[in-house]
N, C-alpha and C positions, 0 to 999 in steps of 0.2 A: 707090905708097908703101904700105909694109907698116904695118898697124895691128896693134898687139899690146896686149891688155888684161891687167892682172895681176890674177890670181885670188887670194883669200886662201890657198887651199890651196897656192899656189906661194910663199909668203912663208916665210922661215927661221923655226924656232922658237928662241927664246933662253932662256937659263938660268931667267929669270923665268917664262916660260911653262911650262917643264917643271916647275918648282917647284909651280905651281898646280895642274897636272894631276896631279902625284905626290901632293899632298895630297889632291885629291878621290878619286883612286884608293884611297888608303889609308882614307879616311873610309867609302867605298862598300864596300870589302870588309870593313872592321871591322863596319859595321852589318849586314851580311848573313851574316857568319861565313864569307867566303870566305878561303882561303889566298892570300896575296900571289904565291905562286909556283905558281899553278895555270893551267890552260887558261881557266878561266872568268874569272880576273883578267886574263888577256891579251886576250881578247876584250873585256872591259870597257874595258881601256886603250885599245885600238884605236877604240873608240866614242867615247871622251872626247877622243881627239885629233881624230876626225872633227868632232865637235860644235865643239871649240875652234877648228878651222880654218874652220869655217862661220860663226864670229862670236860663239859662245857663250863669253864670257870672264869672266864672273862665277863665282866658285867655287860660290856657292850655288845658281845656276841649273844649273851643270855637275853638282852632286851631286844635285839633284832629278832631272835627266834620266838620270844613271847608276843612280839607284835605281829609276826606272820601267823602265829597260832590263832590270834583273834581275827 
């Protein structure tokens, strides 16, 4: 019998999820004066997605981690 566990990173992201992450990315970029269309913003967005997939779902916590990453 095959046993397969579902990991949070395997679950799809929905528009509500993307809205939260987009709002956090905007706030973090604005706070640090980072252009939204920069490599640094892309890296920060990737970090936010990873954190979200690991279970950090509250926008205030995501923003705190994003600011700490910068």
